[in-house]
N, C-alpha and C positions, 0 to 999 in steps of 0.2 A: 504494500500500500504506500501511497505517496505521503510524505511527511510535510506538514505545514501547520501554522497556527496564526493567531491574531497578529503577532509581531511580524511574521513573514509577509502577511498581506499588507501591513502598513509600509514595510520597506519597499515592496514591489510597486505600490502606488507612488511613493515618494520618488523612486528612481524614474518612473515615467514622467512625472511633472518636472523633475530636475533635468530631463533630457538624457538620462543614462540608459533608457530602454525605449523601445518603440511601442506603438499601439499594437502592432502584431504580436510582439513579445509578451506584453501584459495580457492581451486577450487569450493567447495560446496557453499561457500559464494558468489563467483563470479557468479556461475550458478543461484543462487536465485536472485541476484541483476540484472543480465542480463535479466532474465525472467520478472522481474518487469518492467524493462525499455521497453521491447518489448510489454508488455501488457498495456501500458499507461504511464509509468513513463517518457518516452521521452518528454512528454508535458512540464515537469518541466526543466528549463534551467540547474539546478545544476546536473541533471541526464543525460541529453542529451550530455553534454560535456564529459561524460565518455564512450560514446558508444563503440568505438573500443577497449578500455582498458578492459571493462567488457566482451566483446566478447572473447577476448584472454584469460582472467583469467577463464572464465566459462568452458574452455576446458583443463585447466591445470591438473586436477586430473584424466582425462580419460585414459583408456588404448588403445593402438593402436589396431584398428580393420579394416583390409584391406577390408573385405567383406562389412561392413557398412560404409566404407569410413570415418572412425574416426581417425584423427591424432591429438593428444593432443598438446597443446602449450608446449614450452620448458622453462626451467628456464632462458635461455638467453632472451626469449621473455618477461618474467616478469621483468628481470633486465632492459630491454630497457624502459619499462613503468616507472619503478622507477626512471630512469635517467631523464625522462621527468618531473615527479612530483617534483624532486629535483632541477630542473632548470639546469641540466647538458646537456640537449639535447632539441632542439626545434623541434616541429612537427606541422602539421596541417592536417585537413581532412574536407571533405564536406559530407553533408547528404541531399538527396532530400526527402522531406516528404510532407504530407498533413494532415489535421485535419479530421479524420473519425468521423462519426456521434456520436459514443459513447463517444467521448472526447470533443465534442463541448459543448458550453453552451446550455441549452434547447431551442428548437425552439420557445417556448412561452415566453422566457426571453426578457425583453424590449430592451436590447442591441442587441440581435440577430435579433429581429424584425426590429429595426431601421436600421441595416446594410442591411438587405434584401430589405427594402423599398428604401434605398439610392441606392443600386445596380440596382434595376429596373428603378429608375428615371434616373440614369446615362446612362443606356443603351438607354433610350428614347432620352436623350439629344444628345448622340453621333450619334444615327441613324438619327435624324431629324435636327441636327445642330441648334436646338432651345434651349435656356437656360430656362428650366422649373423652374418656381418660387417655385414649390414644393420642389425642391432640397435645396433651401434656408433654409427651416424649418429643414431639416435633418442635414445640415451642422452646423447650430447653436447649435444643440444638441450634435453633434459629438465633436466639439471643447471644450465642457465643460467636456468631459470624463477625468477621472484620467489616469495617465501614470505610469506604473511600468514594471518590467522585470522579474518577478518570473517565468512565464510560456511563452511558445511560443505564445500563444494567447495574453498575455499581450504585448509582443514585437510588434506583428502585430498591435494591437489596438493603441499602442503608435505611430507607424509609420503613421497610418491613421490620427490620431489627428494632428501630426506635419505637414503632407502633406496638410491637409485642411487649417491649419494656413498659409501655404506658398502660397496656391492657391487663397484663398479668403480673403478679408478684413472682419474683424469681427464686426466692428462698424456699418457701413452702408450696409454691405454685398454686395460686388461686386467682380467681377473677376479681380484679379491682372494681369496686362499685363505681359506675360511671358518674362523673360530676356533670350536672346540667344547669343551665341558666335559660329559662324560658324556652327550652327545646320542645319541638313538637313530639308527640308520643310516637315511638317507633320501636319495633322489636329487633334485637340482634344487630344493632347498627355497627357496633365495633367489629363483630365477626364478619359482617357483610363487607365492610370497608377493607379488612385484612384480606379477605378472599379476593376482592377486586385488585388489590395491590399485587397479590401473587399471580393473578391472571395476566396482569401487565407484564410481569417478569417472564412468564412462560409463553408469552406471545398470543394469548387468547383475548386480549382486550386492548383497545386504543387508550392512549393517554395524551395529554397536552403539555408541551414545553413552552414556557414563556421566557424569552430572552430580552433583556433590557440593557441599554447602554446609557450611562450617565457620566458626564465628565471624563469620557474616554475609558471608563471601567465597565465591564460587563457583569451581569448577574443572570444565572439560569435557575429557573424554578420549574418543578415538575408537578403537574396536577393530575390526580387520578379520580 
């Protein structure tokens, strides 16, 4: 896979406006990076945050073709991206995505198998309104998992771990009484939300990523 990040993009644009690279060179690089992102690079957080920027740059070097509906990006479009990267303009965007099979961890991987078993047990608990003690075994393993944010899968896993810590006591393993403030009445909300998180991890549910840029710094939030 191609290696690039926010810093690389900023340098590429600066080189173009400084006259150290051509429109063709910037557009070609953008096209290659955009293709990498679409074919799996988006799993990495550092690449996903560049999504709309790379899409714009990938069309910068093209020629107008009305028949094929090709309309290249303008230099003004590239300047707008530069302003965001320089902290002179704030922006945000959302991406709805899922984890397709080719980018999931292998189905025979211990983590994947654990989440699948937990997902099935959660479904049983929700449907029967009976707390299955088998779930206890899975939760105890989940809360021991490491937390990082390099990939989208890492972020989802971290949310699952944190949510399990909030839902269950880890010493004697019990269900923490949910705290509510003017909440609408609903059954098994915590278990349902945990199941949905796991479904996102296993590729069975969409989720939304919000990326915002303020003062040149980016922030990524994941909503399930």
